[in-house]
N, C-alpha and C positions, 0 to 999 in steps of 0.2 A: 870159815866164809867170813869176813866183819861185815857190823851191823851197815856198812854204806854197800857191801855187796847182795844182802837181801834187802833191802828198799832199789838197789837198780835192778834187781829180779823182777822183783812188784811191780816196780813201773812199767819196765819192758811188758811183762806180760799185757799190762793194763795200752800201754799204747799198741801193743801188735792189734789189737782188737779195735782200738777206736780210731788210730792214725794208719791204720792198715803196713807200718812198719816199728817195728821194737828198736827202732836206733833211730829216729827222726833226724833230719838235719833242721834248726832250729831257725829261726829271724825274728825281729822285733817288727810290730805289729802296731796297726790304732785297733785298739777293743774301745775305747772310749769316744762318743760323738764332740767334736767339739775340741779336743785336745788338739795342740801345735804340734808335737811329735810323739812320736811312736811308743806308749807308755805297755805294753805288751808282747808277751811272748807269744808265737805258734810255728807248727812244723811246716815248713817250707811245702808251696801249691805245686805240685809237679803240672797242673793243664797248663796246655800250650796257650789259652788263652790269655793267662796270668801275668803279666810280665812284671817279672824278677822284681824288680824295684819298685814297684806297687806293695806300699804297704798296709794294704787296705785289706781284712777277711771278708770272705764271699764264699756260696753255698758248693761253691768248688772244692774250693781248703779243706782238706783234714781240721778233725779237732784235733787238740784243743787250742784253745784261746786263753792265754789266760794275760788277766788285766794285772799289772806288776806295782801300778801308781806310781811308774818314774822311767822316766829314758836310762838315766843309767843304769838302776836295777834292771829293769827289762836288757840292755847293753850285753850286760856282766851275766846275767842270767842264760842267757843266747849262744855268748860266748861258754862258759862255762859247759852249758850241757854237749854243743858242740864237738868241746873235747874229749868230754866222757864218750863221744860216740865210740867208740877205740876198745874200749876198757869192754873187760869179758864181765 
């Protein structure tokens, strides 16, 4: 087992507890008040009242919301994590 596999398993074990899914779908989100572009990432919110195009984080949203300090970096990390969802 590679080091990446070890870290992936550890992260998925933690996400299963805090996000209610071991491999959630990720989205970019607003984590800093006043930012013009979403500079964070968070699991996609499954609440029917949360518009999928709304990048805000509300109480209904699963944790964690992670600040990336860059919209480019947030886009990359969300895409990277989503592409990793199918890995074992």
